[in-house]
DOTOR-131961 format. One line per field, with one value per residue: residue number from 1; residue in one letter; x, y, z of N, C-alpha, C in turn. Coordinates in nm, 4 decimals. Example, Ala and Ser with C-alpha at 12.3 -4.5 7.8 and 13.67 -1.06 7.14 Angstrom:
BEGIN
pos (1 | 2)
code (A | S)
n_xx (1.3190 | 1.2850)
n_yy (-0.5690 | -0.2250)
n_zz (0.7800 | 0.7080)
ca_xx (1.2300 | 1.3670)
ca_yy (-0.4500 | -0.1060)
ca_zz (0.7800 | 0.7140)
c_xx (1.3200 | 1.2900)
c_yy (-0.3300 | 0.0030)
c_zz (0.7800 | 0.7870)
//
This chain:
BEGIN
pos (1 | 2 | 3 | 4 | 5 | 6 | 7 | 8 | 9 | 10 | 11 | 12 | 13 | 14 | 15 | 16 | 17 | 18 | 19 | 20 | 21 | 22 | 23 | 24 | 25 | 26 | 27 | 28 | 29 | 30 | 31 | 32 | 33 | 34 | 35 | 36 | 37 | 38 | 39 | 40 | 41 | 42 | 43 | 44 | 45 | 46 | 47 | 48 | 49 | 50 | 51 | 52 | 53 | 54 | 55 | 56 | 57 | 58 | 59 | 60 | 61 | 62 | 63 | 64 | 65 | 66 | 67 | 68 | 69 | 70 | 71 | 72 | 73 | 74 | 75 | 76 | 77 | 78 | 79 | 80 | 81 | 82 | 83 | 84 | 85 | 86 | 87 | 88 | 89 | 90 | 91 | 92 | 93 | 94 | 95 | 96 | 97 | 98 | 99 | 100 | 101 | 102 | 103 | 104 | 105 | 106 | 107 | 108 | 109 | 110 | 111 | 112 | 113 | 114 | 115 | 116 | 117 | 118 | 119 | 120 | 121 | 122 | 123 | 124 | 125 | 126 | 127 | 128 | 129 | 130 | 131 | 132 | 133 | 134 | 135 | 136 | 137 | 138 | 139 | 140 | 141 | 142 | 143 | 144 | 145 | 146 | 147 | 148 | 149 | 150 | 151 | 152 | 153 | 154 | 155 | 156 | 157 | 158 | 159 | 160 | 161 | 162 | 163 | 164 | 165 | 166 | 167 | 168 | 169 | 170 | 171 | 172 | 173 | 174 | 175 | 176 | 177 | 178 | 179 | 180 | 181 | 182 | 183 | 184 | 185 | 186 | 187 | 188 | 189 | 190 | 191 | 192 | 193 | 194 | 195 | 196)
code (M | K | T | K | A | Q | V | C | I | L | A | Y | V | A | L | L | L | L | M | C | V | P | N | A | H | S | D | A | S | T | N | I | V | F | V | G | D | S | I | T | A | R | C | D | W | S | E | L | L | P | D | Y | R | T | A | N | Q | G | I | D | G | D | I | V | L | D | V | L | E | R | I | D | D | V | I | A | L | E | P | N | K | L | F | L | M | I | G | I | N | D | I | L | I | G | Y | D | M | G | I | I | Q | Q | D | Y | E | D | L | L | D | V | I | Q | G | N | L | P | N | A | R | V | Y | V | Q | S | V | L | P | V | E | W | Q | D | I | N | E | T | I | V | G | F | N | S | F | I | Q | Q | A | S | V | E | R | G | F | E | Y | I | D | L | Y | D | D | F | L | D | E | H | G | Q | L | K | P | A | F | S | A | D | G | L | H | L | T | E | E | A | Y | R | L | W | A | A | L | I | N | K | Y | L)
n_xx (3.1674 | 2.9109 | 2.8423 | 2.7893 | 2.5830 | 2.4483 | 2.3532 | 2.1804 | 1.9915 | 1.8896 | 1.7775 | 1.5823 | 1.4172 | 1.3326 | 1.1832 | 0.9782 | 0.8545 | 0.7589 | 0.5694 | 0.3774 | 0.2639 | -0.0352 | -0.1927 | -0.2681 | -0.5076 | -0.6451 | -0.7495 | -0.5956 | -0.6410 | -0.9049 | -1.2010 | -1.4567 | -1.7863 | -2.0391 | -2.3775 | -2.6600 | -2.9018 | -2.9473 | -2.9020 | -2.6890 | -2.5124 | -2.4420 | -2.2579 | -1.9231 | -1.7503 | -1.4837 | -1.3606 | -1.4861 | -1.4162 | -1.1215 | -0.9299 | -0.9938 | -1.0489 | -1.2793 | -1.5746 | -1.8137 | -2.1240 | -2.3660 | -2.6512 | -2.8215 | -3.1726 | -3.2222 | -3.4192 | -3.5193 | -3.5310 | -3.3642 | -3.1116 | -3.0967 | -3.0820 | -2.8304 | -2.6545 | -2.4534 | -2.2333 | -2.1515 | -2.0918 | -1.8738 | -1.6733 | -1.5886 | -1.6270 | -1.5156 | -1.6761 | -2.0098 | -2.2320 | -2.5645 | -2.8254 | -3.1385 | -3.4532 | -3.6087 | -3.6880 | -3.8652 | -4.0731 | -4.1443 | -4.2306 | -4.4497 | -4.4841 | -4.6217 | -4.6197 | -4.5830 | -4.4512 | -4.2163 | -4.1032 | -4.0641 | -3.8753 | -3.6699 | -3.6104 | -3.5252 | -3.2959 | -3.1365 | -3.1039 | -2.9518 | -2.7179 | -2.6395 | -2.5959 | -2.3850 | -2.1824 | -2.0580 | -1.8568 | -1.8459 | -1.9046 | -2.2185 | -2.4057 | -2.7126 | -2.8817 | -3.1224 | -3.3892 | -3.3757 | -3.5427 | -3.7733 | -3.8970 | -4.1690 | -4.4494 | -4.6428 | -4.5093 | -4.3006 | -4.4304 | -4.4798 | -4.2153 | -4.1236 | -4.2650 | -4.1604 | -3.8927 | -3.9070 | -3.9687 | -3.7315 | -3.5434 | -3.6221 | -3.5968 | -3.3252 | -3.2040 | -3.2969 | -3.1331 | -2.8877 | -2.7567 | -2.6316 | -2.8355 | -2.8615 | -2.9941 | -3.0582 | -3.2503 | -3.3851 | -3.1829 | -3.1741 | -3.3977 | -3.6070 | -3.7645 | -4.0266 | -4.0632 | -3.9663 | -3.7291 | -3.4425 | -3.4214 | -3.1667 | -3.0318 | -3.0999 | -3.1650 | -3.3763 | -3.5599 | -3.5157 | -3.2625 | -2.9270 | -2.7319 | -2.3895 | -2.3415 | -2.5240 | -2.4184 | -2.1772 | -2.2678 | -2.3844 | -2.1557 | -2.0213 | -2.1965 | -2.1806 | -1.9234 | -1.8251 | -1.8680 | -1.6855)
n_yy (-3.4451 | -3.2702 | -2.9214 | -2.6906 | -2.5167 | -2.6621 | -2.8769 | -2.7448 | -2.6513 | -2.8958 | -2.9932 | -2.8001 | -2.8416 | -3.1020 | -3.0516 | -2.8933 | -3.0827 | -3.2618 | -3.1013 | -3.0981 | -3.3442 | -3.5008 | -3.4898 | -3.7756 | -3.7579 | -3.5631 | -3.3980 | -3.1925 | -3.1031 | -3.1187 | -2.9672 | -2.8293 | -2.7284 | -2.5486 | -2.4972 | -2.2883 | -2.1256 | -1.8803 | -2.0537 | -2.2099 | -2.0024 | -1.8691 | -2.0186 | -2.0832 | -2.2543 | -2.3072 | -2.2859 | -2.4875 | -2.7090 | -2.7438 | -2.8935 | -2.9041 | -2.7565 | -2.5206 | -2.3634 | -2.1193 | -2.0895 | -1.9930 | -1.7826 | -1.5344 | -1.5459 | -1.6726 | -1.8552 | -2.1613 | -2.1015 | -1.8773 | -1.9901 | -2.1549 | -1.9590 | -1.8518 | -2.0572 | -2.0932 | -1.9550 | -2.1225 | -2.3553 | -2.2607 | -2.2753 | -2.5305 | -2.7612 | -3.0504 | -3.1748 | -3.1141 | -2.9723 | -2.9400 | -2.7504 | -2.6364 | -2.4617 | -2.4039 | -2.1344 | -2.1031 | -2.2628 | -2.1338 | -1.8871 | -1.9708 | -2.0562 | -2.2186 | -2.5666 | -2.7347 | -2.5684 | -2.5113 | -2.7671 | -2.8170 | -2.6180 | -2.7100 | -2.9606 | -2.8696 | -2.7325 | -2.9446 | -3.0856 | -2.9064 | -2.8966 | -3.1648 | -3.1845 | -3.0102 | -3.0566 | -3.3213 | -3.4796 | -3.4257 | -3.5057 | -3.5065 | -3.4008 | -3.4016 | -3.2391 | -3.2809 | -3.0536 | -2.8726 | -2.9116 | -2.6739 | -2.4544 | -2.4588 | -2.6514 | -2.6956 | -2.6093 | -2.7891 | -3.0238 | -2.9818 | -2.9655 | -3.2274 | -3.3705 | -3.2403 | -3.3084 | -3.5805 | -3.5690 | -3.4422 | -3.6418 | -3.8503 | -3.7215 | -3.6725 | -3.9275 | -4.0358 | -3.9065 | -3.9977 | -3.8803 | -3.8420 | -3.8588 | -3.6891 | -3.7305 | -3.5166 | -3.4317 | -3.5665 | -3.5695 | -3.3174 | -3.2753 | -3.2197 | -3.3716 | -3.3092 | -3.3052 | -3.0856 | -2.8285 | -2.8494 | -2.6494 | -2.5653 | -2.5503 | -2.3265 | -1.9745 | -1.8356 | -2.0118 | -2.0937 | -2.0191 | -2.1380 | -2.2321 | -2.2259 | -2.4751 | -2.6362 | -2.6155 | -2.7445 | -3.0045 | -3.0566 | -3.0483 | -3.2689 | -3.4740 | -3.4815 | -3.5469 | -3.8008 | -3.7994 | -3.6335)
n_zz (4.3280 | 4.4939 | 4.5054 | 4.7778 | 4.7129 | 4.5145 | 4.6652 | 4.8374 | 4.6518 | 4.5569 | 4.7945 | 4.8351 | 4.6090 | 4.6654 | 4.8955 | 4.7889 | 4.6242 | 4.8169 | 4.9386 | 4.7455 | 4.7474 | 4.8220 | 5.1396 | 5.3351 | 5.4592 | 5.3328 | 5.0309 | 4.8486 | 4.5964 | 4.5493 | 4.4490 | 4.5892 | 4.5732 | 4.7295 | 4.6944 | 4.7139 | 4.9250 | 5.1838 | 5.3958 | 5.3164 | 5.2461 | 5.4828 | 5.6134 | 5.7049 | 5.5147 | 5.4545 | 5.6990 | 5.8469 | 5.6986 | 5.6684 | 5.5328 | 5.2714 | 4.9496 | 4.9144 | 4.7782 | 4.8340 | 4.7175 | 4.8020 | 4.8312 | 5.0034 | 5.0321 | 4.7923 | 4.5561 | 4.3914 | 4.1160 | 4.1027 | 4.1505 | 3.9287 | 3.7298 | 3.7765 | 3.7531 | 3.5685 | 3.6660 | 3.8684 | 3.7261 | 3.5830 | 3.7695 | 3.7593 | 3.9381 | 4.1254 | 4.3027 | 4.3927 | 4.6143 | 4.6690 | 4.8076 | 4.8112 | 4.8065 | 5.0320 | 5.0549 | 4.8412 | 4.9329 | 5.1737 | 5.0741 | 4.9362 | 4.6760 | 4.3854 | 4.3984 | 4.1778 | 3.9965 | 4.1370 | 4.1480 | 3.8739 | 3.8102 | 3.9712 | 3.8569 | 3.6061 | 3.6863 | 3.7876 | 3.5497 | 3.3938 | 3.5454 | 3.5254 | 3.2479 | 3.2073 | 3.3876 | 3.3665 | 3.4775 | 3.7427 | 4.0870 | 4.2112 | 4.4807 | 4.6144 | 4.8547 | 5.1151 | 5.1959 | 5.4954 | 5.8177 | 5.9690 | 6.2304 | 6.2142 | 6.1995 | 5.9939 | 5.7681 | 5.7698 | 5.7005 | 5.4307 | 5.3456 | 5.3859 | 5.1884 | 4.9614 | 4.9832 | 4.9259 | 4.6564 | 4.5651 | 4.6223 | 4.4465 | 4.1949 | 4.1933 | 4.2080 | 3.9688 | 3.7907 | 3.8435 | 4.0548 | 4.3877 | 4.6690 | 4.9720 | 5.2765 | 5.5179 | 5.6858 | 5.9123 | 6.1030 | 6.2066 | 6.3534 | 6.6434 | 6.9333 | 6.8843 | 6.6177 | 6.4851 | 6.3833 | 6.5815 | 6.8714 | 6.9569 | 6.7239 | 6.5831 | 6.5915 | 6.4978 | 6.3996 | 6.1446 | 6.0167 | 6.0646 | 6.3551 | 6.4790 | 6.5925 | 6.4526 | 6.1942 | 6.2323 | 6.2770 | 6.0248 | 5.8600 | 5.9649 | 5.8940 | 5.6171 | 5.5750 | 5.4940 | 5.2246 | 5.1155)
ca_xx (3.1101 | 2.8200 | 2.8737 | 2.6907 | 2.4688 | 2.3735 | 2.2846 | 2.0687 | 1.8902 | 1.8251 | 1.6949 | 1.4674 | 1.3309 | 1.2719 | 1.0819 | 0.8652 | 0.7858 | 0.6855 | 0.4528 | 0.2790 | 0.2035 | -0.1540 | -0.2013 | -0.3532 | -0.6384 | -0.7087 | -0.7217 | -0.5800 | -0.6850 | -1.0500 | -1.2706 | -1.5917 | -1.8705 | -2.1667 | -2.4717 | -2.7887 | -2.9547 | -2.8811 | -2.8602 | -2.5545 | -2.4293 | -2.3987 | -2.1599 | -1.7839 | -1.7110 | -1.3379 | -1.3241 | -1.5351 | -1.3509 | -0.9936 | -0.8467 | -1.0483 | -1.0656 | -1.4238 | -1.6304 | -1.9496 | -2.2113 | -2.4967 | -2.6924 | -2.9397 | -3.2988 | -3.2373 | -3.5146 | -3.4658 | -3.5141 | -3.2452 | -2.9937 | -3.0978 | -3.0397 | -2.6890 | -2.5786 | -2.3339 | -2.1222 | -2.1076 | -2.0315 | -1.7433 | -1.5758 | -1.5496 | -1.6069 | -1.5097 | -1.7923 | -2.1070 | -2.3342 | -2.6781 | -2.9414 | -3.2204 | -3.5974 | -3.6853 | -3.7503 | -3.9822 | -4.1787 | -4.1882 | -4.3047 | -4.5761 | -4.4945 | -4.6881 | -4.5260 | -4.5533 | -4.3513 | -4.0907 | -4.0496 | -4.0152 | -3.7508 | -3.5685 | -3.5700 | -3.4469 | -3.1654 | -3.0610 | -3.0691 | -2.8418 | -2.5982 | -2.6021 | -2.5478 | -2.2653 | -2.0794 | -2.0704 | -1.7537 | -1.8557 | -1.9915 | -2.3228 | -2.4758 | -2.8322 | -2.9163 | -3.2605 | -3.4189 | -3.3771 | -3.6668 | -3.7843 | -3.9701 | -4.3131 | -4.4894 | -4.7121 | -4.4051 | -4.2257 | -4.5071 | -4.4518 | -4.0743 | -4.1115 | -4.3100 | -4.0652 | -3.7715 | -3.9328 | -3.9528 | -3.5883 | -3.4752 | -3.6548 | -3.5385 | -3.1796 | -3.1701 | -3.3239 | -3.0231 | -2.7618 | -2.6966 | -2.6474 | -2.9239 | -2.8207 | -3.1073 | -3.0136 | -3.3699 | -3.4110 | -3.0739 | -3.1919 | -3.5275 | -3.6202 | -3.8646 | -4.1580 | -4.0645 | -3.9308 | -3.5878 | -3.3995 | -3.3993 | -3.0228 | -2.9781 | -3.1440 | -3.2149 | -3.4980 | -3.6454 | -3.4819 | -3.1185 | -2.8561 | -2.6274 | -2.2605 | -2.3577 | -2.5923 | -2.3247 | -2.0794 | -2.3361 | -2.3961 | -2.0234 | -1.9914 | -2.2834 | -2.1385 | -1.7790 | -1.7923 | -1.8789 | -1.5817)
ca_yy (-3.4009 | -3.1579 | -2.8016 | -2.6580 | -2.4561 | -2.7694 | -2.9523 | -2.6603 | -2.6517 | -3.0281 | -3.0007 | -2.7135 | -2.9115 | -3.2151 | -2.9951 | -2.8549 | -3.2047 | -3.3138 | -3.0150 | -3.1265 | -3.4749 | -3.4810 | -3.5515 | -3.8951 | -3.7250 | -3.4564 | -3.3939 | -3.0497 | -3.0691 | -3.1266 | -2.8401 | -2.8572 | -2.6099 | -2.5555 | -2.4110 | -2.2797 | -1.9971 | -1.8294 | -2.1658 | -2.2402 | -1.8812 | -1.8225 | -2.1125 | -2.0666 | -2.3905 | -2.3218 | -2.3055 | -2.6185 | -2.8139 | -2.6814 | -2.9803 | -2.9058 | -2.6294 | -2.5058 | -2.2371 | -2.1022 | -2.0269 | -1.9681 | -1.6425 | -1.5093 | -1.5202 | -1.7424 | -1.9629 | -2.2550 | -2.0321 | -1.7917 | -2.0752 | -2.1947 | -1.8452 | -1.8211 | -2.1821 | -2.0819 | -1.9126 | -2.2434 | -2.4419 | -2.2028 | -2.3150 | -2.6677 | -2.8368 | -3.1964 | -3.2149 | -3.0066 | -2.9989 | -2.8516 | -2.7462 | -2.5210 | -2.4870 | -2.3601 | -2.0035 | -2.1260 | -2.3176 | -2.0294 | -1.7857 | -2.0317 | -2.0778 | -2.3406 | -2.6784 | -2.7833 | -2.4790 | -2.5343 | -2.8955 | -2.8036 | -2.5412 | -2.7972 | -3.0577 | -2.7960 | -2.7071 | -3.0706 | -3.1194 | -2.8198 | -2.9446 | -3.2932 | -3.1634 | -2.9258 | -3.1054 | -3.4668 | -3.5480 | -3.3862 | -3.5809 | -3.4135 | -3.4449 | -3.3200 | -3.2513 | -3.2510 | -2.9280 | -2.8952 | -2.8725 | -2.5434 | -2.4700 | -2.4515 | -2.7864 | -2.7003 | -2.5971 | -2.9154 | -3.1236 | -2.9542 | -2.9988 | -3.3738 | -3.4078 | -3.1860 | -3.3901 | -3.7057 | -3.5340 | -3.4186 | -3.7712 | -3.9208 | -3.6485 | -3.6892 | -4.0661 | -4.0535 | -3.8473 | -4.0577 | -3.8006 | -3.8969 | -3.7813 | -3.6942 | -3.6944 | -3.4559 | -3.3810 | -3.6262 | -3.5399 | -3.1824 | -3.2711 | -3.2452 | -3.4743 | -3.2634 | -3.3053 | -2.9528 | -2.7980 | -2.8403 | -2.5097 | -2.5361 | -2.5390 | -2.2034 | -1.8665 | -1.7796 | -2.1181 | -2.1215 | -2.0117 | -2.2323 | -2.1931 | -2.2915 | -2.6161 | -2.7025 | -2.6245 | -2.8505 | -3.1312 | -3.0691 | -3.0841 | -3.4072 | -3.5662 | -3.4944 | -3.5739 | -3.9236 | -3.7746 | -3.5412)
ca_zz (4.4539 | 4.4738 | 4.5815 | 4.8808 | 4.6432 | 4.4488 | 4.7715 | 4.8827 | 4.5465 | 4.5596 | 4.9158 | 4.8104 | 4.5136 | 4.7378 | 4.9829 | 4.7035 | 4.5825 | 4.9323 | 4.9606 | 4.6411 | 4.7714 | 4.9048 | 5.2707 | 5.3312 | 5.5144 | 5.2574 | 4.8889 | 4.8254 | 4.4625 | 4.5429 | 4.4364 | 4.6376 | 4.5684 | 4.7994 | 4.6232 | 4.7811 | 4.9700 | 5.3043 | 5.4806 | 5.2682 | 5.2409 | 5.6147 | 5.6686 | 5.6639 | 5.4796 | 5.4595 | 5.8389 | 5.8898 | 5.6194 | 5.6341 | 5.4492 | 5.1358 | 4.8804 | 4.9005 | 4.7305 | 4.8841 | 4.6186 | 4.8610 | 4.8294 | 5.0854 | 4.9652 | 4.6647 | 4.5321 | 4.2930 | 3.9881 | 4.1133 | 4.1322 | 3.7877 | 3.6485 | 3.7986 | 3.7587 | 3.4838 | 3.7521 | 3.9396 | 3.6248 | 3.5479 | 3.8712 | 3.7257 | 4.0620 | 4.1280 | 4.3819 | 4.4104 | 4.7149 | 4.6439 | 4.8968 | 4.7723 | 4.8029 | 5.1489 | 5.0316 | 4.7552 | 5.0175 | 5.2667 | 4.9975 | 4.8979 | 4.5318 | 4.3412 | 4.4080 | 4.0434 | 3.9375 | 4.2097 | 4.1044 | 3.7366 | 3.8181 | 4.0321 | 3.7551 | 3.5067 | 3.7480 | 3.7886 | 3.4108 | 3.3515 | 3.6150 | 3.4648 | 3.1123 | 3.2013 | 3.4793 | 3.3587 | 3.5553 | 3.8835 | 4.1778 | 4.2548 | 4.6007 | 4.6347 | 4.9964 | 5.1518 | 5.2640 | 5.6400 | 5.8847 | 6.0338 | 6.3568 | 6.1885 | 6.1626 | 5.8652 | 5.6651 | 5.7693 | 5.6244 | 5.2896 | 5.3220 | 5.3764 | 5.0541 | 4.8647 | 4.9921 | 4.8531 | 4.5160 | 4.5409 | 4.6215 | 4.3227 | 4.0822 | 4.2007 | 4.1745 | 3.8253 | 3.7138 | 3.8875 | 4.1609 | 4.5221 | 4.7560 | 5.1129 | 5.3620 | 5.6431 | 5.7543 | 6.0435 | 6.1967 | 6.2610 | 6.4211 | 6.7870 | 6.9657 | 6.8372 | 6.4721 | 6.4356 | 6.3924 | 6.7206 | 6.9124 | 6.9657 | 6.5886 | 6.5172 | 6.6773 | 6.4393 | 6.3482 | 6.0055 | 5.9927 | 6.1499 | 6.4491 | 6.4561 | 6.6285 | 6.3410 | 6.0825 | 6.2645 | 6.2514 | 5.8797 | 5.8079 | 6.0062 | 5.8197 | 5.4768 | 5.5719 | 5.4221 | 5.0807 | 5.0744)
c_xx (3.0272 | 2.8641 | 2.7631 | 2.5653 | 2.3837 | 2.2954 | 2.1630 | 1.9556 | 1.8154 | 1.7336 | 1.5675 | 1.3679 | 1.2595 | 1.1607 | 0.9575 | 0.7849 | 0.7041 | 0.5600 | 0.3428 | 0.2099 | 0.0845 | -0.1424 | -0.2969 | -0.4943 | -0.7084 | -0.6720 | -0.7185 | -0.6312 | -0.8376 | -1.1111 | -1.4171 | -1.6712 | -2.0022 | -2.2597 | -2.6040 | -2.8278 | -2.8794 | -2.8346 | -2.7182 | -2.4629 | -2.3698 | -2.3011 | -2.0209 | -1.7280 | -1.5606 | -1.2895 | -1.3668 | -1.4626 | -1.2138 | -0.9045 | -0.8916 | -1.0557 | -1.2137 | -1.4591 | -1.7756 | -2.0292 | -2.3547 | -2.5259 | -2.8222 | -3.0611 | -3.3220 | -3.3486 | -3.4529 | -3.4387 | -3.3918 | -3.1178 | -2.9835 | -3.0433 | -2.8921 | -2.5996 | -2.4540 | -2.2118 | -2.0642 | -2.0353 | -1.8916 | -1.6344 | -1.5226 | -1.5263 | -1.5933 | -1.6324 | -1.8803 | -2.2118 | -2.4444 | -2.7822 | -3.0196 | -3.3678 | -3.6754 | -3.7531 | -3.8720 | -4.1013 | -4.2334 | -4.2697 | -4.4416 | -4.5943 | -4.5625 | -4.5867 | -4.4896 | -4.4456 | -4.2159 | -4.0247 | -3.9950 | -3.8832 | -3.6375 | -3.5184 | -3.4867 | -3.3062 | -3.0793 | -3.0166 | -2.9529 | -2.7116 | -2.5485 | -2.5405 | -2.4153 | -2.1531 | -2.0818 | -1.9687 | -1.7570 | -1.9413 | -2.0911 | -2.3987 | -2.5920 | -2.8808 | -3.0620 | -3.2712 | -3.4308 | -3.5111 | -3.6581 | -3.8650 | -4.1223 | -4.3614 | -4.5577 | -4.6129 | -4.3264 | -4.2992 | -4.4853 | -4.3083 | -4.0566 | -4.1539 | -4.2135 | -3.9360 | -3.7885 | -3.9174 | -3.8047 | -3.5133 | -3.4977 | -3.5887 | -3.3871 | -3.1379 | -3.1902 | -3.2089 | -2.8863 | -2.6880 | -2.7202 | -2.7335 | -2.8771 | -2.9366 | -3.0556 | -3.1296 | -3.3840 | -3.3050 | -3.0892 | -3.3225 | -3.5153 | -3.7310 | -4.0049 | -4.1679 | -4.0365 | -3.7794 | -3.5493 | -3.3705 | -3.2508 | -2.9603 | -3.0174 | -3.1930 | -3.3470 | -3.5920 | -3.6140 | -3.3306 | -3.0411 | -2.7529 | -2.4975 | -2.2694 | -2.4233 | -2.4985 | -2.2181 | -2.1407 | -2.3452 | -2.2631 | -1.9877 | -2.0719 | -2.2397 | -1.9915 | -1.7429 | -1.8015 | -1.7677 | -1.4611)
c_yy (-3.2744 | -3.0399 | -2.7782 | -2.5983 | -2.5624 | -2.8512 | -2.8736 | -2.6599 | -2.7846 | -3.0428 | -2.9181 | -2.7804 | -3.0279 | -3.1663 | -2.9542 | -2.9765 | -3.2632 | -3.2313 | -3.0430 | -3.2600 | -3.4567 | -3.5536 | -3.6699 | -3.8643 | -3.6130 | -3.4683 | -3.2468 | -3.0080 | -3.0706 | -2.9876 | -2.8674 | -2.7274 | -2.6388 | -2.4520 | -2.4086 | -2.1379 | -1.9525 | -1.9411 | -2.2067 | -2.1197 | -1.8442 | -1.9177 | -2.0786 | -2.2061 | -2.4101 | -2.3419 | -2.4440 | -2.7335 | -2.7638 | -2.7649 | -2.9823 | -2.7643 | -2.6147 | -2.3685 | -2.2310 | -2.0225 | -2.0179 | -1.8188 | -1.6278 | -1.4822 | -1.5967 | -1.8457 | -2.0529 | -2.1849 | -1.9413 | -1.8724 | -2.1199 | -2.0820 | -1.8101 | -1.9457 | -2.1785 | -2.0384 | -2.0317 | -2.3360 | -2.3933 | -2.2390 | -2.4565 | -2.7528 | -2.9869 | -3.2514 | -3.0923 | -3.0526 | -2.8947 | -2.8652 | -2.6195 | -2.5599 | -2.4315 | -2.2259 | -2.0143 | -2.1712 | -2.2108 | -1.9206 | -1.8388 | -2.0471 | -2.2109 | -2.4549 | -2.7336 | -2.6998 | -2.4986 | -2.6630 | -2.8874 | -2.7267 | -2.6281 | -2.9000 | -2.9908 | -2.7694 | -2.8331 | -3.1094 | -3.0350 | -2.8638 | -3.0728 | -3.2737 | -3.0900 | -2.9685 | -3.2584 | -3.5431 | -3.5142 | -3.4857 | -3.4816 | -3.4756 | -3.3492 | -3.3454 | -3.2143 | -3.1092 | -2.9598 | -2.8552 | -2.7296 | -2.5624 | -2.4712 | -2.5834 | -2.7928 | -2.6883 | -2.7267 | -3.0244 | -3.1057 | -2.9942 | -3.1493 | -3.4211 | -3.3611 | -3.2675 | -3.5247 | -3.6829 | -3.5161 | -3.5511 | -3.8440 | -3.8540 | -3.6656 | -3.8275 | -4.0919 | -4.0020 | -3.9019 | -3.9768 | -3.8685 | -3.8023 | -3.7998 | -3.6430 | -3.6464 | -3.4238 | -3.4345 | -3.5905 | -3.4028 | -3.1670 | -3.2848 | -3.3480 | -3.4365 | -3.2587 | -3.1699 | -2.9347 | -2.7806 | -2.6952 | -2.4716 | -2.5130 | -2.4093 | -2.1015 | -1.8113 | -1.8843 | -2.1596 | -2.1270 | -2.0854 | -2.1670 | -2.2643 | -2.4407 | -2.6942 | -2.7174 | -2.7323 | -2.9884 | -3.1567 | -3.1149 | -3.2280 | -3.5076 | -3.5848 | -3.5337 | -3.6967 | -3.9065 | -3.6861 | -3.6141)
c_zz (4.4306 | 4.5607 | 4.6839 | 4.8162 | 4.5759 | 4.5499 | 4.8206 | 4.7802 | 4.5450 | 4.6803 | 4.8975 | 4.7161 | 4.5827 | 4.8297 | 4.9040 | 4.6599 | 4.6967 | 4.9591 | 4.8600 | 4.6605 | 4.8633 | 5.0376 | 5.2623 | 5.3799 | 5.4386 | 5.1104 | 4.8496 | 4.6886 | 4.4495 | 4.5412 | 4.4698 | 4.6385 | 4.6401 | 4.7373 | 4.6986 | 4.8152 | 5.0953 | 5.3975 | 5.4435 | 5.2830 | 5.3755 | 5.6836 | 5.6165 | 5.6371 | 5.4876 | 5.6025 | 5.8871 | 5.8210 | 5.5741 | 5.5429 | 5.3032 | 5.0805 | 4.8497 | 4.8430 | 4.7756 | 4.7819 | 4.6711 | 4.8577 | 4.9086 | 4.9969 | 4.8372 | 4.6678 | 4.4243 | 4.1607 | 3.9896 | 4.0891 | 3.9872 | 3.6994 | 3.6650 | 3.7975 | 3.6697 | 3.5640 | 3.8284 | 3.8426 | 3.5883 | 3.6481 | 3.8480 | 3.8509 | 4.0384 | 4.2008 | 4.4036 | 4.5112 | 4.6993 | 4.7544 | 4.8647 | 4.7765 | 4.9202 | 5.1251 | 4.9411 | 4.8388 | 5.1116 | 5.1967 | 4.9544 | 4.7487 | 4.5012 | 4.3360 | 4.2703 | 3.9753 | 4.0043 | 4.1598 | 3.9622 | 3.7329 | 3.8721 | 3.9302 | 3.6461 | 3.5588 | 3.7468 | 3.6479 | 3.3599 | 3.4175 | 3.5502 | 3.3267 | 3.1037 | 3.2941 | 3.4811 | 3.4442 | 3.7037 | 3.9605 | 4.2344 | 4.3716 | 4.6252 | 4.7764 | 5.0203 | 5.2070 | 5.4122 | 5.7015 | 5.9391 | 6.1617 | 6.3389 | 6.1282 | 6.0261 | 5.7492 | 5.6553 | 5.6923 | 5.4749 | 5.2548 | 5.3046 | 5.2375 | 4.9466 | 4.8654 | 4.9207 | 4.7028 | 4.4806 | 4.5307 | 4.4897 | 4.2021 | 4.0776 | 4.1544 | 4.0255 | 3.7385 | 3.7551 | 3.9920 | 4.2950 | 4.6044 | 4.8994 | 5.1974 | 5.4971 | 5.7364 | 5.8969 | 6.1470 | 6.2627 | 6.3391 | 6.5723 | 6.8087 | 6.9205 | 6.6847 | 6.4101 | 6.4446 | 6.5392 | 6.7570 | 6.9187 | 6.8292 | 6.5182 | 6.6188 | 6.6265 | 6.3795 | 6.2062 | 5.9833 | 6.1019 | 6.2414 | 6.4124 | 6.4871 | 6.5146 | 6.2216 | 6.1084 | 6.2398 | 6.1013 | 5.8203 | 5.8436 | 5.9245 | 5.6741 | 5.4624 | 5.4866 | 5.2697 | 5.0269 | 5.0155)
//
């Protein structure tokens, strides 16, 4: 017959084991990293996705080259899943599109070479409130899609979901025509939920 102390220890061990079993609706071991600029940085991913372990590697003002130069920090996190959105600042600054595209391809190649077991999701650049910029974004998104598919990455087109009837970023989704509101972040999280 077991003593009361032995029963308590067994109950404690059983409780610990139950805590280690993943919830059917979440994967506590999943390491999801979001990489990008201020659009990514200003989101509280842990609040929007409480069932997942997330890391926010967005930095205000980043261009594609900035992410390329700091990608080792992302690689060191050894993510299972990586969500990338970058390029709007390059476009707004007016950098040469050929250079932006080359930097983007270099970035994808480094990710592919260093995270062979990670699921990589390359997200489209979102629309803004300025139509001439949106025309450039549409062309850039076509390039992103092709470059992603060529490397076996999944491309997630979020662009149309953020548009209003005039083909611009919905006013409810931004106070300044570029950065997102909480409502927009909730939509973003809902759109990528199936990839989590």
